[in-house]
C-alpha positions in Angstrom: 12.4 -88.5 108.0 14.7 -85.8 109.2 18.0 -86.2 111.4 17.8 -83.9 114.2 21.2 -81.6 114.3 23.6 -82.6 117.5 24.1 -80.0 120.4 26.9 -78.3 119.5 28.9 -75.8 121.4 31.1 -73.2 120.5 33.1 -73.0 123.5 33.5 -75.6 126.4 32.2 -72.3 128.7 29.0 -72.8 126.5 28.6 -76.9 127.3 29.6 -76.8 131.6 27.0 -73.5 131.6 24.2 -75.7 130.1 25.1 -78.9 132.3 25.5 -76.9 135.3 21.5 -75.4 134.1 20.3 -78.6 133.4 21.2 -80.2 136.9 20.8 -77.5 139.1 16.9 -77.9 137.2 17.0 -82.0 137.2 17.9 -81.9 140.9 14.8 -79.2 141.9 12.4 -80.5 139.7 13.7 -83.9 141.7 12.7 -82.3 144.6 9.3 -81.0 144.2 8.6 -84.3 143.0 9.3 -85.5 146.4 7.8 -82.7 148.1 4.3 -83.6 146.3 4.6 -87.5 146.4 5.6 -87.3 149.7 7.0 -91.1 149.3 8.4 -91.3 152.8 11.7 -91.0 154.5 14.3 -88.4 154.1 16.6 -88.7 150.9 19.6 -90.9 151.1 22.5 -88.6 151.3 25.4 -90.0 148.4 28.0 -88.0 147.4 30.2 -88.0 144.1 33.5 -88.1 146.4 33.6 -90.0 149.9 35.8 -87.4 151.0 33.6 -84.0 149.8 30.1 -84.3 151.7 28.8 -81.2 150.8 27.5 -82.3 147.7 24.7 -84.1 149.4 21.0 -82.5 150.5 19.5 -84.3 153.4 16.5 -83.1 152.2 14.2 -81.9 149.0 13.1 -78.9 151.4 16.9 -78.7 151.6 17.5 -78.2 147.7 13.9 -75.8 147.6 15.9 -73.5 150.3 19.4 -73.9 148.0 17.2 -72.8 144.6 15.5 -69.8 146.5 18.8 -68.7 147.6 20.7 -69.1 144.5 17.5 -67.3 143.0 18.0 -64.4 145.3 21.7 -64.5 144.3 20.9 -64.3 140.8 19.3 -61.3 141.1 21.9 -59.1 143.0 24.9 -61.1 141.7 24.3 -63.2 138.5 28.2 -63.8 137.6 28.0 -64.8 141.4 25.1 -67.3 141.0 27.3 -68.8 137.4 29.9 -69.4 139.6 27.9 -71.0 141.9 26.1 -73.3 139.2 29.4 -74.0 137.8 31.1 -75.0 141.0 28.5 -77.1 142.7 26.2 -78.3 139.4 29.4 -78.6 136.9 31.7 -79.9 139.5 34.6 -77.7 138.3 37.3 -76.3 140.6 37.6 -72.4 140.9 40.2 -72.5 138.0 38.0 -74.2 135.7 35.5 -71.8 136.5 38.0 -68.8 135.9 39.0 -70.4 132.4 35.3 -71.2 131.4 33.9 -67.8 132.4 37.1 -66.4 130.7 37.8 -63.9 133.8 41.0 -64.0 136.2 41.0 -66.2 139.3 40.9 -63.4 141.8 37.7 -62.7 140.5 36.4 -65.9 140.4 38.3 -65.9 143.9 35.9 -62.5 144.9 32.7 -63.4 143.8 33.1 -67.1 145.3 33.6 -65.6 148.9 31.0 -63.1 148.6 28.1 -65.7 146.5 29.3 -68.4 149.9 28.4 -65.2 152.1 25.4 -64.6 150.7 24.0 -67.8 150.7 25.5 -68.8 154.3 23.2 -66.0 154.9 20.1 -66.9 153.4 20.4 -70.5 154.4 21.4 -70.1 157.7 
């Protein structure tokens, strides 16, 4: 019997990028399942921090809309999309995002402002 190799990352940025992408896809899969099954009712909004309600989605439809807007953002500016992923799906601060992507904090701030404006325009 062969033992599988453990998943290793050369740099913390690789881990956070992988984790953020996995979380994004898990949430999308859950939303699609919810829409397909129509198990009834709205989602219960639960946040990781009671002071931070922006992490909750009210419905599966919201998750699908966010995913579509984020996919559009990836086509326009892939780095800004990575900033959003690391910020929301991995829970990193902007300083941590800058460190993870090995970029200047001002660059991350610009990407973050652009991404927020882009997503706000798409999501209404």
